VEXMIPA-102327 format. One line per 8 residues: number of its first residue (from 1); their letters; for each residue x, y, z of N, C-alpha, C. Coordinates in nm, 2 decimals. Example, Ala and Ser with C-alpha at 12.3 -4.5 7.8 and 13.67 -1.06 7.14 Angstrom:
BEGIN
1> as> 1.32 -0.57 0.78 1.23 -0.45 0.78 1.32 -0.33 0.78; 1.28 -0.22 0.71 1.37 -0.11 0.71 1.29 0.00 0.79
! end
This chain:
BEGIN
1> mtinvpsr> 8.78 -0.30 7.51 8.68 -0.34 7.60 8.73 -0.34 7.74; 8.66 -0.27 7.83 8.70 -0.26 7.97 8.62 -0.36 8.05; 8.69 -0.44 8.13 8.62 -0.53 8.22 8.63 -0.48 8.36; 8.52 -0.48 8.43 8.51 -0.43 8.56 8.54 -0.55 8.66; 8.66 -0.55 8.72 8.70 -0.65 8.81 8.68 -0.60 8.95; 8.61 -0.68 9.04 8.59 -0.64 9.17 8.73 -0.61 9.25; 8.73 -0.51 9.33 8.85 -0.47 9.40 8.91 -0.59 9.48; 8.82 -0.67 9.54 8.88 -0.78 9.62 8.95 -0.88 9.54
9> miyaaqir> 8.91 -0.90 9.41 8.99 -0.99 9.32 9.12 -0.93 9.28; 9.12 -0.79 9.26 9.25 -0.73 9.23 9.34 -0.74 9.35; 9.29 -0.72 9.47 9.37 -0.73 9.59 9.42 -0.87 9.61; 9.34 -0.97 9.58 9.38 -1.11 9.59 9.49 -1.14 9.50; 9.48 -1.09 9.38 9.59 -1.11 9.28 9.72 -1.04 9.32; 9.71 -0.92 9.37 9.83 -0.85 9.42 9.89 -0.93 9.53; 9.82 -0.98 9.63 9.87 -1.06 9.74 9.95 -1.18 9.68; 9.88 -1.26 9.59 9.95 -1.38 9.53 10.08 -1.34 9.46
17> aarallnw> 10.07 -1.23 9.39 10.19 -1.19 9.31 10.30 -1.14 9.41; 10.27 -1.07 9.51 10.37 -1.02 9.61 10.43 -1.14 9.68; 10.35 -1.24 9.71 10.41 -1.36 9.77 10.51 -1.43 9.68; 10.47 -1.43 9.55 10.56 -1.50 9.45 10.69 -1.42 9.44; 10.68 -1.29 9.43 10.81 -1.21 9.43 10.90 -1.23 9.55; 10.84 -1.25 9.66 10.91 -1.27 9.78 10.94 -1.42 9.81; 10.89 -1.51 9.73 10.91 -1.65 9.75 10.85 -1.69 9.89; 10.74 -1.64 9.92 10.67 -1.67 10.05 10.55 -1.77 10.02
25> sqgdlaer> 10.53 -1.86 10.12 10.41 -1.94 10.12 10.30 -1.86 10.18; 10.18 -1.91 10.18 10.07 -1.85 10.25 10.10 -1.85 10.40; 10.16 -1.95 10.45 10.19 -1.96 10.59 10.30 -1.85 10.63; 10.39 -1.83 10.54 10.49 -1.73 10.56 10.43 -1.59 10.58; 10.34 -1.56 10.48 10.27 -1.43 10.49 10.18 -1.42 10.61; 10.11 -1.52 10.64 10.02 -1.52 10.76 10.10 -1.50 10.88; 10.21 -1.56 10.90 10.30 -1.54 11.02 10.35 -1.40 11.03; 10.40 -1.35 10.92 10.45 -1.21 10.92 10.34 -1.11 10.94
33> agiskqsv> 10.22 -1.14 10.90 10.11 -1.04 10.91 10.03 -1.06 11.05; 10.06 -1.17 11.11 9.99 -1.20 11.24 9.84 -1.24 11.22; 9.82 -1.31 11.11 9.68 -1.36 11.08 9.69 -1.51 11.05; 9.58 -1.58 11.04 9.58 -1.72 11.01 9.61 -1.75 10.86; 9.67 -1.86 10.84 9.69 -1.91 10.70 9.56 -1.93 10.63; 9.46 -1.97 10.70 9.33 -1.99 10.64 9.27 -1.86 10.59; 9.29 -1.75 10.67 9.25 -1.62 10.62 9.32 -1.57 10.49; 9.45 -1.60 10.49 9.53 -1.56 10.36 9.47 -1.64 10.25
41> nriengsm> 9.45 -1.77 10.27 9.39 -1.86 10.16 9.26 -1.80 10.12; 9.17 -1.77 10.21 9.03 -1.73 10.17 9.03 -1.59 10.10; 9.12 -1.50 10.14 9.14 -1.37 10.08 9.19 -1.39 9.94; 9.29 -1.48 9.92 9.35 -1.50 9.79 9.25 -1.57 9.69; 9.16 -1.65 9.74 9.07 -1.72 9.65 8.94 -1.65 9.63; 8.93 -1.53 9.70 8.81 -1.45 9.68 8.69 -1.49 9.76; 8.70 -1.58 9.85 8.59 -1.63 9.93 8.57 -1.55 10.06; 8.65 -1.45 10.09 8.64 -1.37 10.21 8.67 -1.23 10.18
49> darfstmt> 8.59 -1.14 10.22 8.62 -0.99 10.22 8.69 -0.96 10.35; 8.82 -0.92 10.33 8.90 -0.89 10.45 8.86 -0.77 10.52; 8.87 -0.77 10.65 8.85 -0.65 10.73 8.96 -0.55 10.70; 8.94 -0.43 10.73 9.04 -0.32 10.71 9.17 -0.36 10.79; 9.15 -0.40 10.91 9.27 -0.44 11.00 9.35 -0.55 10.94; 9.28 -0.65 10.88 9.35 -0.76 10.81 9.43 -0.71 10.69; 9.36 -0.63 10.61 9.43 -0.58 10.49 9.55 -0.49 10.53; 9.54 -0.42 10.64 9.65 -0.33 10.68 9.76 -0.42 10.73
57> alndairg> 9.73 -0.53 10.80 9.84 -0.62 10.84 9.91 -0.69 10.73; 9.83 -0.73 10.63 9.89 -0.79 10.51 9.98 -0.69 10.43; 9.93 -0.57 10.41 10.00 -0.46 10.34 10.13 -0.43 10.42; 10.12 -0.42 10.55 10.24 -0.39 10.63 10.35 -0.50 10.62; 10.31 -0.62 10.62 10.40 -0.73 10.61 10.47 -0.73 10.47; 10.39 -0.71 10.37 10.44 -0.71 10.23 10.53 -0.58 10.21; 10.49 -0.47 10.25 10.57 -0.35 10.23 10.69 -0.36 10.32; 10.69 -0.42 10.43 10.80 -0.43 10.52 10.91 -0.52 10.45
65> agvemged> 10.87 -0.60 10.36 10.96 -0.69 10.29 11.01 -0.62 10.16; 10.96 -0.50 10.13 11.01 -0.42 10.02 10.93 -0.43 9.90; 10.81 -0.48 9.90 10.72 -0.48 9.78 10.61 -0.38 9.80; 10.60 -0.30 9.70 10.49 -0.19 9.70 10.38 -0.24 9.60; 10.26 -0.23 9.65 10.14 -0.26 9.56 10.06 -0.13 9.54; 10.01 -0.12 9.42 9.93 0.00 9.39 9.85 -0.02 9.26; 9.77 0.09 9.23 9.70 0.10 9.11 9.70 0.24 9.07; 9.73 0.27 8.94 9.74 0.40 8.89 9.60 0.45 8.85
73> ssgtvrls> 9.60 0.58 8.80 9.47 0.64 8.77 9.40 0.57 8.65; 9.48 0.50 8.56 9.42 0.44 8.45 9.37 0.30 8.48; 9.39 0.25 8.61 9.34 0.12 8.65 9.45 0.01 8.64; 9.57 0.05 8.60 9.68 -0.05 8.59 9.73 -0.09 8.73; 9.72 -0.21 8.76 9.77 -0.26 8.89 9.92 -0.29 8.88; 9.99 -0.24 8.98 10.14 -0.25 8.98 10.19 -0.31 9.11; 10.30 -0.38 9.10 10.38 -0.43 9.21 10.52 -0.39 9.18; 10.59 -0.35 9.27 10.74 -0.32 9.25 10.81 -0.36 9.37
81> vardrllp> 10.94 -0.41 9.35 11.03 -0.45 9.45 11.17 -0.42 9.41; 11.25 -0.38 9.51 11.39 -0.35 9.48 11.46 -0.49 9.46; 11.54 -0.49 9.36 11.61 -0.62 9.32 11.68 -0.68 9.44; 11.74 -0.60 9.53 11.82 -0.65 9.64 11.73 -0.70 9.75; 11.60 -0.68 9.74 11.50 -0.74 9.84 11.45 -0.87 9.80; 11.47 -0.92 9.68 11.42 -1.05 9.64 11.50 -1.16 9.70; 11.44 -1.26 9.74 11.50 -1.38 9.80 11.53 -1.48 9.69; 11.63 -1.56 9.71 11.66 -1.67 9.61 11.55 -1.77 9.63
89> psa> 11.52 -1.85 9.52 11.42 -1.96 9.53 11.46 -2.06 9.64; 11.37 -2.11 9.71 11.40 -2.20 9.82 11.44 -2.34 9.76; 11.53 -2.41 9.83 11.58 -2.53 9.78 11.48 -2.64 9.80
! end
């Protein structure tokens, strides 16, 4: 059974997962992307459709930290990060 999931929900899940891999808070991502923490929160919970410029800023911040987000032709959503780019858990 195939479930049609809206793109914004896939993107929101990728953002949350990328933050988790990087051990970043919403505030950390917002600062690195140059957007508000509220925008990150609203994008992640699906209550806001991000503008292209906002999505680009988020992607650039995440990719700059070494995490790649994507989706293959079969619809599988993927995140990858080099092991040496992972940060230790915060104390």
